[in-house]
N, C-alpha and C positions, 0 to 999 in steps of 0.2 A: 140886751146883753153882752152877746158874744161881739157885735159889731162895736161896742164901746171899747172893748178888750183889744179888739184888731186895730182900733183907732189910735188906741192909747201905745200899743206896739210902735205903730208907725211913726209916732211923734217923740218917742224915746229915741234916745242916743243910741250910738253903734256898739259901745262896749254892752251895755244891757241886752241888745239885741242878740248879739251872741251868746253872753251867759244866756239867755232863754230858750234860744236854739240848741246849746249842750246841753240841758236840763232837759229839753222836751225831748230831742234824739236819744238822751240815756232813759229815760220813763218807756218811749217808746220802745226799743232795745228789750228793756227787760221785761216787758208785756208778750214781747214774742217770745222770746226765751222761756217763757214761765209756759205759754200755751203750748210751744213745742214739748216741754218736757213733759205737760199732761198729756197731753196726744201720746207720747212714747209710751208713758206709764200705762195709759187705758188702752190704746188699742193694739199697740206691737207685742209689747211684755206680759200683758193680762192672760194668764195663764194658771190654774186652777192647782197645778203640784210644780215642785221646784226642779224635776226633771225636766218637764217640758219646757221651763225657762230656759233654762241652760241649753238644751239641743237649738230653742229659738235663735236665741243669742250667739249660738254658735253658726247656727245658717244664716243669719244675717250678715255676720263675717265675713263666711265663705262668699254669699252673693252678693257683698259690696268689692271683696278681692276679685272676682269674675270679672266682674264689672268695670272695676276701674282698670284691671289688663287688658279686655277688650277697647277700650276710651285709649287708651296709650299704645296699640297695634293700630288703632285706625289713624291715629295722629301721625304715627312714624312712618305708616306708607304713603299718608299724604304728602308728607315732607318727601319722602323718597322718590316718589310721581313729581314733585316740585322739581328736587333737582334732575332728575331725567330729561325732565321736559326743558329746564335749565341749557342744560349739556348740550342737548339736541338741538336748541336755539329755536324750538317752540316757541318759547316765551323771548319777548326784547327786552 
């Protein structure tokens, strides 16, 4: 059954293949987004009280901000090291 479906797709014209690709990509994206939202609701934000939920949300964004800042600092330091090495002609 599945092999027949694949064979039919192989023999179709390019326009139909592209439409099928776009449609299936959209379906897969929706499945991934729905799974991610289910995960977030079930495991990350699932707490018994409203006060705890707001604390977790605040902690999540605080952690995200800290991680993002660390990442930016690391990128900046690597760029500066590259510039220093280039100015000292260690890099050809």
